[in-house]
N, C-alpha and C positions, 0 to 999 in steps of 0.2 A: 490457606499457607501456613506452613510447618514454621515455626521460631527460625530455622538457619535460613530461610531465605525473606528474611530479613534485614538490615543495618544490624543488629544486633547479632547476627549468625555465630555458632562456635567455630572455630578454625575447623575445617575440612581438612581432610588428608589428601595425599597428591593422588594426581589422575593416573589412570590405569594406562597401558598401551592401546591407543587404539585402533580398529582394525577396520578396515577395507570393506564397504557395502557390500551384498552380495546378492544375487536376482535369485528370488525365489525360485522362479519359475525354470531357470537355464543357468547355468556355470558365465557367470559375465561380473567384471569389476566395473565399477564405476567410475566415471568421471565426471547481461544485457548490453546496447553497443555503448562505451563507455564516456564518461566524460572524464580528460586524460587530465589529471590531476595527483600527484604524488603525496598530497595532503588531504586532511579531512576536506569533508566538503561542507560548502558553507552557503547558508542562508539565500534562497533566488533573492536576484536583482532584478530591476527593469533591465531592457539593453537600450541603445540607442543608434541613430545614423546620422551622416551628414550630407547635405548636398550643397550642390556649388552649379555655379551655369557661366555661361560666355559671356564677352563683352558686348554692349546691346544698347539701345536706347533706350530713354527715361521710360518711354510708355511701353519698351517693348519689356524691362525689368519689369513695372507695373502688373502687367501682365503675366509675367510667370511667376511672380510672388503669389497672384491670385490663384493662379492655377496649381501651385504648389500645396495652398493652406485647402483647398478645393478637396483634393488629390488625399490629405492626411485625414479631414473630415470624412469623406467616405469610408478609408478603407480601415479607420481605429486600428492602426498598427503602424510598426516603422516605416518609413519611407526611404527609399534608394535613391542614390542619389542620380542613378542613371534612369529613373525609371519618368522622370522630369524635364535635364534637361543635355544636352551633351555637354563631353566633358570642358573645364575652362581651358581658354586661351592664354589667361594672364590676366591682373586687372585685381581692383578693391576689395575685398570683402566687408560685407556689412553684415551684422550678427542680427538674425531673427532671435525674438524670445523662445523661452523652451514654450512647445505646444502641449496640451494636455492629451494623452491616447485613452477614448471613451469608455469606461469599463464595461464587459460584457456580464452576461447574467451568468449566476455561481449556480453549477449543474454537478450533481451526485447519482449516479445511475445504479439502483439495488439488484441486485439480481432476487428471482423469485427464491421460495422455498424449496431445500432439497428434495427431489424425487427418485423413484426408483428407475432405472432402466430395464425394460422388460425386452424378454426373447434374446438372439443371439446378434451380435453385428452384421449385419448387413449395409453396406456401404457405410455412412459414415453419420448421417443425418439420424439423432437417436429418436428413440419412442421410448415411452414412460408410464409408469404403471402407477396405481395408487399408493399412497405414501402412507405410514405407518397411523394404527388407530392414534396412537399416542406423542404424534408429531407438534408440535406447536411451534410459531413464531410470532415474533416483531419485530417492527421498524420503529425506532426513536430516532426525533430527529433534534438538533438544536440549531438556530438563527441567532448569530450575536450582532448588537446595535452598534450604532457608530457611539464617536464617546460623548456625544451630547443625550446618548438612550433611546433613540431614535432606534426602532426595528424594521431592517427594508420588509417590503411585500414579498411574501413567501408562500410555497406550497408545497403539496404531493399529489402526484399525478400517474394515471398509466401510462406505462412506457408508450403504449395505442393509441392516448390521449382518453379525456375523462379526468374528473378533480376525484380526487380523494379524501385529503383532508385542508384544510385552509392552515396554515402556521401563524401569518400575520396579515392584516389589511397592508395594501401599499397606502402610506403614511402621505396626507395630504400636504404637507411641507418640513422642511426637512431642516430643522434647528444649528444653528452653529453652534459648535463647541466653544465655550467660556472658559476662560484663564482657569489654571487650578485641575485636581484629578478627575479624568474621564468618569461619566455616570452611565457606567455600563448595565444594557437590560436584554432578556433576552428572548427568541420566541421558541416555543417548546411546542411537541406531538409527538404522539404515542401512538400506532397503529397494529392491532392484533386482532384477528390471523391476517396476515398476508399471503394473498392467494396470487400475484402476477407480477411480475417485474414491474418495479415503480420510479419515477424521477423526483428527486427535491429539488426544487428550484429558488434559488430568491435573488431578487432584482438589487442592480446596483442602488448604492446610496451614496451621494456627495463627489459622486464619479470615480468613487473606490469600488471595486469587486465587496461583495457580502462576503462576512466569515460565517462558513456554515458546514455542519458535520453534521452524516447519519449513518444509523448500525443497523444491519439485516441480522437479526440472530435466529437459529434454528436448534429445536432440540428433540431429542425422542427419548422413551426411554425401551424401548424393544423395534423389533424389525432389522433389516437388515442395513439401516441408515441409526442405526442406535448410533447417539455422543450429541456433541455439542458443536456448531458450526458459528461462524461469526464472519462480516466483514464489512470492511468500510463502507459504504456508497460513494464510488469513484467518479470523476470528472471522465469524459469520455478522452481519446485521445487515439493519434492516427500512430501510435507507434509503444508498444508496450511490451516485457518479458512476464512472463510464468513460470514457475518453477516449482519442482516438487511433484510433477503427475508419473503415476505408474501404473502402465496397462500389462502385467505380467499377470499370471494366474487369482484370480480372486481380487482382482483391483480394477477398479473401475475409475475410468477419468473422459468427464464431459465437460466440453467446452461450450462456454454460453456467452456470443459476440452478440450484444446488445448496442442499437444504432435510434440515440433518442431524436437526432436531427432530421431535418425534412430532406436530405438529399440523400438518394442511396450509397449503401458503402461496399468496396469491391474488396475485400478482404485476403491477404498471402499469410500462407502461415511459414516459419520456418521451422523445422524441427530438429532437434540436435539429442542424442542419445551418446552412451559410453563408448561405443565404437564407431562417431564421426556425424556428421549431416545427415538426415536422412531424406532420401528422395522420395516423397509418398505422391503416388495420383491423388487429385482431388484435394490439395492443400494450395492451389492458386484457383485466383479468380470465382470466391466466395463472395455471392449476392447474398448483403443485409440491406433488407427495404427499410426504411425512413418510418419508426414505430414498431418494428419488431425485434423479437429475440431469437437465432439460430443457434442449435443447440447440435455439437458434433460430439461423437465417440470416437474419440481418441484413438480408442483400439482398432479401429476401424485405419486409422494414417500410419498409425507405427504400432501395430501389436505385441505384447512380450518385452516392451522396453520399461525396465525396474526405474529407471532414472533419467527422464522425458523433461526438457527445456523446450518451452511455447514461446518461439518471438512473432507475434501479432502485428503487420502492420497492412493500414487500409488509407485506400485514395477513396477520394468523392468526402462521405460522412465520416465523421469519427467515430469508434465504438469505445465501447466497458467491455473488459473480456472479463470472467471469472471461471476458474476449472473446478466442477467439485467432483472432489476425488474422496474414494470409498472404497474401503477393506474388508474383506469377508472372507475370513480361514474358516475352509469348511463350513461348519452353522455357525461360527464364533463369530460376534459383527466384532470390529477391528477397527471402527470409527467410521468418521466423516469430517468434511472439511470446506472450507472454500478459500484456494489458491487463488490469491490477489498478487498484481502486479506489487513488484518492488521498485527501487532504483535503478536506473538505467545502466550500460556499461560503465566503468570504470575502473580506476587504478585500486580505489578505496572502497571495500564494502562495511558498510555496521548495522550488527542485528542486536535488538534489544529486546527484551522478554522469553529468553532462552530458559525454561524453568525445568529443571532437572530433578529426578527422582532417586530413590537409592539407587546407587551403583550395583550391589551386586546383587539386587532383584530382577535388573534389567539385562545383566548379564548371563544369568539361567535361565530368561524367558529367550533371548536371541540365539540362546544354543538350541533351543527345539524346534522341529521341521515349520516351514512356513511364519515364523518370526523375526529371521533378518531386516525385515526393514522395522521390528517394535522397541526401537531404540533411538536415543536423540543421537543426530547425523547435521554434519553443514554441507551441503550439495553448492558446487561451482559449475559454471557454466562457461566456457570460452567462446564467444563468437567468430572471432577471425584464424588465421590459416596457425598463426607463431606460437609456439605452446607457450603456458603460463604458469611462473615459478612462484605459486602464492605463498604468502606466511599468515599462519591463523594465529593470533592471542585471544585467550579466553580472561575474561575480566571477571570477579565475583564481590561477593560482599567486603572480604577479606584483602582483595587484590588480587592478583595475575595467579593463573592454573597454569602450569606449566602442561605441555603437550607432547606424546612420542615422537623422536624427532626434530625435536621444538619447531614442531605446528608447521612444518615446511612439506608442500604437497605439490606435485607438478600435475598439471593438468594438459592435455594434448590440445592443440588450436582444434577449433569446431566441434569439440567432443563437452560432455558431461562428467562430472566425479564426487565423489561423496567421500567425506573422512568421518567415517563413526566417532561418535563421543560416550557411548557406552561404557567407559572407565572412569569421566568425570564423576565429583562428590558431587552428592545432592545440595542444591542449592539454586540459585537464580543467576545468569548469567548475562555479560556480555560479549557478542562475538564481533573480534574486527581482523582483517584480512585485508592485504595488501600485495601489490605485485606492478610489474613496469607492464605489462599487459592487460588490458581491459578486458573485464569478466562480470558477469554477475553472478550473486549466491544468494541463497536464502538459509533457513536452519530450522530442522524440523525438530520439536517435543511431544514428547509418547507420556503417556498415562497407563498405567495395569501393568501389575508383575505376576500375574498366575496365567494361563495358556489357559484354562476353563474358564475364568472371568473375561468380563466384554471389556475391551481397550478401546483406546482414544488416543489423535494424534492432532498436531499443529503444526503449523510452517508460519516462522516467523522472516516474510522478508525484508532484504536490507530497505534503509531508510534514509531519509534527509538528517542533515544535521538540524535540530531544534534552533528555532530563531524567539520571535515576537509572535505572543498572541495568536498559537494552535488553538483548535476548538475539538475535545474529541467528546464523542456521543457513545455515553454508557447503557448498558441495558437497564431496565428496572429491577431485575432480581438474581440470583446467582452469588455467586465469588467475582468480585471485582479487584482489580490491584495495577497500579501502574508501575513498571518498570523504567529506570534509570541508567545510561550507561554513560561514566566518562573515560575511554580509554587515555588519557594521558592528560598533564594541569590538572584545572581546579575551576570549578562553576555551580554558577549557582540557578538553580531551577525554583519556579515558584507556581503555584497552581491553586487555582479558584474554583469552588466547586458551582454549577449552572443548574436550580433548582425546577423543578415541573410548575413552579407557577410562574418563571419568566425571573426573577429573582438570582445576578450573581454574587454569593457569599465574598468574605472576604477570604483574602489569600494567605497561602502559607510558604514558607522560605525555605529553603531545601538545599543545603550547603553539601557539594560532593567532592569529597577528593577525587582524584585523578589514578586511573586505573580500578577504579572499582563499579560496583553495580549497588544499585539502592531500589528497595522495591517499599512501594506503600501500597498497604490492603485502604482500599475505599468502603464508607461505611455507606448504608443502603439511603440515609437523609442527613439532610444539613438543617438543624430545628426540628419545627414539622414537618416540611415538603421534602418528597423523593427527590433523589440528586438523578437528574438527564444527562449530566453531561460535566465538563471540564476545562475551563481556559489553562494554559498551558504555556507557559515563558521561559526562556533560559536565558542566562551571558555569562559569560568567562570563556570556558574554553570549549572545544565540539562537545555537545549532550545530545547525546539519541534517546528514543522511546518506545514502548510498546505497550496495550496494554492484556494485560493476561485477565483468562475467562473460565472461569468452570462452577460447578454443581457441589453443593454440598453432600458428602457421601457417597460420592461415585466418580468414575474415573475421567471423566468428560473433561476436556479441554480445548481452549482457542485461543490464538495469540492476534492482536490486531496492531500494525505498526500505528505507531501516530502521523498522521497525513502531515504536507507541507499546508503551513498558513499562507490566508490570502494574497495575492497577489496587492499591492498598496498603489495609490494613484502614479502612474509611471507617466513618462513625459521622453518628448522626442525633440532634442536640439535641432534646428533648421537655419543653417548659412548658406546668403545669397553672395557669387562671385560676379563681380562686373566689370 
């Protein structure tokens, strides 16, 4: 990491004019559903519901209350009023104490290491050929204890079943935290090599979901998949968005859908490109059996698309979706990355970890044939039919950087657009975008400035505002940095190392000024122990974070957004009216 990427970076020069992205294979210009809020996004909070019942006799009222308790305990979620009794006809209300919602297991689904797609596209299901001889992979998992220092039972299993590694045994008892500061500990596991999709899981403890994080890393120094790819193992979902896919000449995008549940999943894909939504035969009713991964070559659904956004929706079992994206320019490998889901559609999207290299080198490289996508860029997808006027702001170590046209870009409804950042001075940045119309966004990071050398790229998806006790799993080797951005106001971030022996070190406080980005280079060890992760918390005005990864002396790069913190104890208030 160069010195100008840190807080002490020298003042950079103003950004040059950004150019629209171009499709390397044809003449096109480029163009998740959103939480509609005009302000920066807040940390998650529990939901609640309210129940009411009609006038009835005492015995009838007791029966209704008991029924409500049974339904609440069985469902483990919010209780809708109309699901138990008809609407009230007037009467007196009696408040029932809030009931705890039982916590479920924390799950993280990890994709398998990158693999080459063999042959031409026939249909959509991908066939694979052997990987590079120098390819290596590793899975690193960290599970945090409760405030009393008890680590929940946790393990790594194969997606299809079968034990891979135990992280921590199930505790025989759960100590109650005492007065005073928490005594944190952790369970840690490192697995290498990784040969198939896997699942990291941790049981709830004290009726709260466990705090867990896992990271899968892939690296190769030769072959078509040369480069660095990394992904945080993600919880399965019934709705997610993936940006940054490219199916034009020399680009390969493979969508991997993994179902860790015991219920079959039926997946529908909504595809969006520069010209609008793509009606693709074969994108509906995709069956993903329990404990399996289905791999789809997106070129079979949307060929020749240089800007492709994928909305993944499933019924039945939830799925974890990632896109293995790779680039080959003639015989020169152009990098590999996992595209992971970012925040869903919203009026405000923020991406940190946008690490940009020398502007002159990037400009010269992008002018060469086939290298139009070898530049940093901001990509937007608008799910609805209404056009979005998006205001884009860029914040570096020394404050905001001006963008051409005031950073305003208009994106047609139902399409994808890309704004190149090839004139931005070298440094680490945070991108904030806002609009009156919901949209999803991600930002591309690139490495390499010579056409004859191997290049690499990464995508930083939009992420949620940081709150209390986020856990970040980090690879055991390579270059690692944490990037924090504060679009406005002022904030404090503290981060504490978690070592391979399960100890949580002393936290370091970092004061951040609004409108800036700060990058912290991470050491390999804390004391004599290898660092396996970090516990990150933030207070004050909204802060966003990401982890930047690289390899010494190589152009390899990968960016991983910091995931949401685990949900705390949730309660449902219940009121009975009689």
